[in-house]
C-alpha positions in Angstrom: -7.7 -14.9 -4.6 -7.0 -11.2 -4.5 -10.4 -10.0 -3.5 -9.3 -9.1 0.1 -6.0 -7.5 -0.9 -7.9 -4.2 -1.3 -9.2 -4.2 2.3 -7.6 -3.3 5.6 -6.9 -6.2 8.0 -9.1 -5.9 11.2 -5.9 -5.8 13.2 -4.4 -2.8 11.4 -6.0 -0.2 13.7 -7.6 1.7 10.9 -9.8 4.6 12.0 -12.4 5.2 9.3 -12.4 8.8 8.1 -8.9 9.6 9.2 -6.8 11.5 6.6 -3.6 9.5 6.2 -2.0 12.0 3.8 1.5 12.9 4.9 1.9 9.8 7.2 5.3 8.2 7.0 5.3 4.6 5.7 7.6 2.0 7.2 8.5 -1.2 5.4 9.8 -4.1 7.5 13.4 -2.9 6.9 13.0 0.9 6.9 11.2 4.0 5.7 9.8 4.1 2.1 8.2 7.5 2.0 5.0 9.4 2.8 1.3 8.9 1.9 0.4 11.1 -1.1 -3.1 9.8 -1.5 -5.3 7.0 0.0 -8.7 5.4 -0.3 -10.9 4.0 2.3 -13.5 2.5 -0.1 -14.7 -0.9 0.9 -12.9 -3.5 -1.3 -10.9 -0.7 -2.9 -8.7 0.7 -0.1 -5.1 1.5 -0.9 -2.2 3.9 -0.2 -0.2 5.8 -2.8 3.2 6.4 -1.4 5.6 9.1 -2.7 9.0 7.4 -2.2 11.0 10.7 -2.6 14.6 10.1 -3.3 14.5 6.4 -2.2 13.3 5.3 -5.7 14.0 8.7 -7.4 10.6 10.2 -6.9 8.7 7.1 -7.9 5.2 6.6 -6.5 4.0 3.1 -5.4 0.6 1.8 -4.8 0.1 -0.4 -1.7 -3.1 -2.3 -1.2 -4.6 -1.8 2.2 -4.0 -5.5 3.1 -0.2 -4.7 3.4 -0.9 -2.4 6.4 0.1 -4.1 9.7 -0.6 -1.1 11.9 -1.3 2.6 11.9 0.1 4.9 14.7 -1.9 8.1 14.6 0.2 9.8 17.3 3.5 9.3 15.4 1.7 9.5 12.0 3.3 6.3 10.8 1.9 3.4 8.9 3.7 0.0 9.1 3.5 -2.4 6.2 4.4 -6.1 6.0 6.7 -5.9 2.9 10.4 -5.1 2.6 11.7 -2.2 0.7 12.9 -4.5 -2.1 9.5 -6.1 -2.5 7.9 -2.7 -2.8 10.6 -1.5 -5.2 10.0 -4.5 -7.4 6.2 -4.1 -7.5 4.6 -3.4 -10.9 5.1 0.3 -11.8 2.3 2.5 -10.5 0.3 4.3 -13.1 -1.9 7.0 -11.5 -4.3 7.2 -14.4 -4.7 3.4 -14.8 -5.2 2.1 -11.3 -8.9 3.0 -11.1 -9.9 2.3 -14.6 -8.0 -0.8 -15.9 -9.2 -4.1 -14.3 -6.1 -6.0 -15.8 -3.7 -3.5 -14.1 -5.6 -3.8 -10.8 -5.5 -7.6 -11.1 -1.7 -7.5 -11.8 -1.2 -5.4 -8.6 -3.5 -7.6 -6.6 -1.7 -10.7 -7.7 1.7 -9.3 -7.0 0.8 -8.3 -3.4 -1.5 -11.3 -2.9 -3.6 -11.8 0.2 -1.4 -11.5 3.2 1.7 -12.0 1.2 0.8 -15.6 0.1 1.0 -15.0 -3.6 4.1 -17.1 -4.0 6.4 -14.1 -4.6 7.1 -13.6 -0.9 
């Protein structure tokens, strides 16, 4: 049930080819950091967010399905998770996320499709 977690929702306002690096990311209850890296690959779209001092320099991976909207003028991305939900996500491993199917599945299960995984 996690196959669509890695795709943007049609309503997110995603502009293909737009570089989102440096965009600020807003959870439902406040800012969580800035986009460090992102992917637009079909069925493999995600954001890597540098949380700065919020989680002591930790990076988090957010599947594209968590994106509610993108504001290119303000360079902000809004996601449908709270800061706590993002903080409690499985730890991001930059080297593992592209190569380890079990890790990818763990992240996909945590975030679930549209937040319906049972954790939210």
